[in-house]
C-alpha positions in Angstrom: 122.9 147.2 117.6 125.2 149.0 115.2 128.9 148.1 115.4 131.6 149.3 113.1 134.0 146.4 112.0 137.4 147.9 111.8 139.6 144.8 111.9 139.2 141.0 111.4 141.9 138.6 112.5 142.0 134.8 111.7 144.0 132.3 113.6 144.2 128.5 114.0 142.9 127.6 110.5 142.6 123.9 109.7 140.6 121.8 107.3 139.5 118.2 107.2 137.8 115.6 105.1 135.7 112.5 105.7 134.6 109.6 103.3 133.2 106.6 105.1 130.3 104.3 105.7 129.0 106.1 108.8 125.2 105.9 108.7 123.6 107.0 111.9 126.8 107.3 113.8 126.6 110.0 116.5 129.3 112.3 117.6 128.8 114.8 120.4 131.4 117.5 120.9 132.3 121.1 121.8 135.0 122.8 119.9 137.0 126.0 120.8 136.7 127.3 117.3 134.2 128.3 114.7 133.2 125.3 112.5 131.9 125.4 108.9 131.1 121.9 107.8 129.9 120.8 104.3 128.1 117.5 103.5 129.3 116.5 99.9 127.6 113.2 99.7 124.9 112.4 102.3 123.8 114.8 105.0 124.2 115.8 108.6 121.5 115.9 111.4 122.8 118.6 113.6 121.6 120.0 117.0 123.4 123.0 118.6 123.2 123.3 122.4 119.6 122.6 123.5 118.0 123.3 120.1 116.1 120.8 118.0 118.0 119.0 115.3 118.0 120.3 111.8 119.4 118.6 108.6 121.8 119.8 106.0 121.1 119.4 102.4 123.5 117.4 100.3 126.1 120.0 99.4 124.9 122.3 102.1 126.7 123.4 105.3 126.2 123.7 109.0 127.8 126.4 111.0 128.7 125.9 114.6 130.0 128.7 117.0 132.9 128.0 119.2 131.9 126.7 122.7 128.5 125.3 121.7 127.7 121.7 122.0 127.3 119.9 118.7 125.2 116.7 118.5 125.9 115.2 115.1 124.3 112.3 113.4 126.0 111.2 110.1 123.9 110.0 107.2 125.2 108.2 104.1 124.4 109.3 100.6 124.4 107.2 97.4 126.8 104.2 97.3 126.4 103.8 101.1 129.0 106.3 102.1 129.2 109.8 103.5 131.6 112.4 102.1 132.2 115.8 103.9 134.7 118.6 104.4 135.1 121.2 106.9 137.1 124.2 108.1 137.8 125.3 111.7 139.1 128.8 112.6 139.2 131.4 115.4 138.0 134.8 114.2 138.6 138.1 116.3 136.7 141.2 115.5 138.2 144.7 116.4 141.1 143.1 118.2 138.8 142.0 121.1 135.5 140.2 120.3 135.2 136.7 118.9 133.0 136.3 115.7 130.4 134.5 117.8 130.3 137.5 120.2 129.3 139.8 117.4 127.2 137.7 114.9 124.2 135.5 115.0 124.8 132.8 112.3 122.3 130.5 110.6 122.8 126.9 111.7 122.5 125.5 108.1 122.7 127.0 104.6 121.3 125.4 101.5 123.4 123.6 98.8 122.7 126.6 96.5 123.8 129.2 99.0 126.9 127.1 99.9 128.2 126.6 96.3 130.9 129.1 96.6 132.2 127.5 99.9 133.2 124.2 98.4 136.3 125.4 96.5 137.3 127.6 99.5 137.2 124.8 102.0 139.0 122.6 99.6 141.7 125.1 99.2 142.2 125.4 102.9 142.5 121.7 103.6 144.8 121.0 100.5 147.0 124.0 99.8 150.6 124.3 101.1 150.6 127.9 100.7 149.9 129.9 103.8 148.9 132.9 101.8 146.3 131.0 99.8 144.9 129.5 103.0 144.4 132.8 104.6 142.9 134.3 101.4 140.3 131.4 101.3 139.6 131.8 105.1 139.0 135.6 104.7 136.6 134.9 101.8 134.7 132.3 104.0 134.5 135.0 106.8 133.2 137.5 104.3 130.6 134.9 103.2 129.5 134.3 106.8 129.1 138.0 107.6 126.9 138.3 104.4 124.7 135.5 105.8 124.7 136.5 109.4 123.3 139.4 111.4 124.8 141.4 114.1 123.5 140.5 117.5 121.0 142.7 119.2 123.0 142.6 122.4 126.8 142.5 122.1 128.7 141.7 125.3 130.3 144.8 126.8 134.1 145.3 127.3 133.8 144.0 130.9 132.3 140.7 129.9 134.7 140.3 127.0 137.6 141.0 129.4 136.2 138.2 131.8 135.9 135.8 129.0 139.5 136.5 127.8 140.9 136.1 131.3 139.1 132.6 131.8 140.4 131.5 128.3 144.0 132.3 129.4 143.8 131.0 133.0 141.2 128.1 132.9 143.9 125.6 134.1 144.4 127.6 137.3 142.3 128.0 140.4 140.1 130.9 139.3 138.4 132.5 142.3 135.3 134.8 142.3 137.5 137.4 143.9 139.9 137.3 140.9 137.0 137.7 138.5 135.4 140.6 140.4 138.9 142.3 140.5 139.2 141.8 136.6 135.7 143.2 136.2 136.2 146.0 138.7 132.7 145.2 140.3 131.2 143.6 143.4 130.5 140.0 143.5 126.6 140.4 143.1 127.4 142.4 140.0 129.7 139.8 138.7 126.9 137.2 138.9 124.6 139.6 137.1 127.2 140.0 134.2 127.5 136.2 133.9 123.8 135.7 133.7 123.3 138.4 131.3 126.0 137.5 128.9 126.9 133.8 129.5 123.7 132.5 131.0 125.6 130.5 133.5 127.1 131.1 136.9 130.8 131.8 137.0 131.6 128.4 138.3 129.5 126.6 135.7 131.0 128.8 132.9 134.5 128.0 133.9 133.8 124.3 134.1 132.0 124.4 130.7 135.2 126.0 129.2 137.5 123.4 130.9 135.3 120.5 129.5 135.6 122.0 125.9 139.4 122.0 126.2 139.3 118.5 127.6 137.3 117.2 124.7 139.9 118.5 122.2 142.6 116.8 124.3 140.7 113.6 124.3 140.6 113.6 120.5 144.0 114.7 119.8 146.3 113.3 122.5 147.2 110.1 124.3 147.4 111.5 127.7 145.5 109.6 130.4 142.1 110.8 131.5 143.5 112.0 134.9 146.3 113.9 133.2 143.9 115.7 131.0 141.6 116.5 134.0 144.6 118.1 135.7 145.8 119.9 132.6 142.4 121.7 132.2 142.0 122.6 135.8 140.3 119.8 137.6 141.9 118.4 140.7 139.5 115.5 141.0 139.5 113.1 138.0 136.3 111.4 139.2 134.5 114.7 139.4 135.8 115.6 136.1 134.5 112.3 134.6 131.1 112.9 136.1 130.8 116.5 134.7 132.1 115.3 131.3 129.4 112.6 131.1 126.7 115.1 132.2 127.8 117.4 129.4 128.5 115.0 126.6 126.4 112.1 127.4 129.3 109.7 127.4 132.4 109.1 129.6 135.7 110.7 128.7 137.0 107.1 127.7 133.9 106.5 125.5 134.2 110.0 123.9 137.9 109.2 123.0 136.9 105.8 121.6 134.2 107.3 119.5 136.5 110.0 118.2 139.2 107.4 117.3 136.6 105.3 115.5 135.7 108.3 113.3 139.3 109.1 112.5 139.9 105.5 111.5 137.0 105.7 109.1 138.2 109.0 107.4 
């Protein structure tokens, strides 16, 4: 499908760094942002969604779309430690679509293909200049576009509007009627839209989005499990914990403990 790109907007740019003895430690997460992660010493074993795991080269990168489960296993390099850096960002195309809506990206890129990324990621995570950070981020997006292809099927405006509505109202009680009103369609047609573009029922898609938000809060806040459940739209904390474990293979508490352990080792 041909699509003319008229504008690109980048928000929520952040960078990070890891140096630790972390051999075979596993981290399962879903992030609400595009991730570009480079292994500088050692390598990653990475599986996205239900796909089989692949490995990065030392110096290579993996690229993870927003909203896709990442099953990561860390592997040390020489001197028994792993060193890595990354950048997270949200990219909007033509004022409406996310980068992931428009492009199919490779899961990994070789160390040779990734050489130009190293200094750009370093700049984002170390500079105090907002301008320099955005310059580097746009260069990374340009790099990703050059190594990606436009999807054969891009979600239509109706599906994109539904996605936007859920992202803004996920903490509320979203009804099927509200979604069908947003989409200006019948309930049966609404379900067809969800299956075509999201491959989930409306209920399951909303819960998936809520769990992604909860995983970020578990990593970055000290709020209780029940408070986080309520904040992302779950009235029943026990039901939230059950869904979370089904999705991430660990309980919310264990997920938080694993994330804290990784932060301590950085």
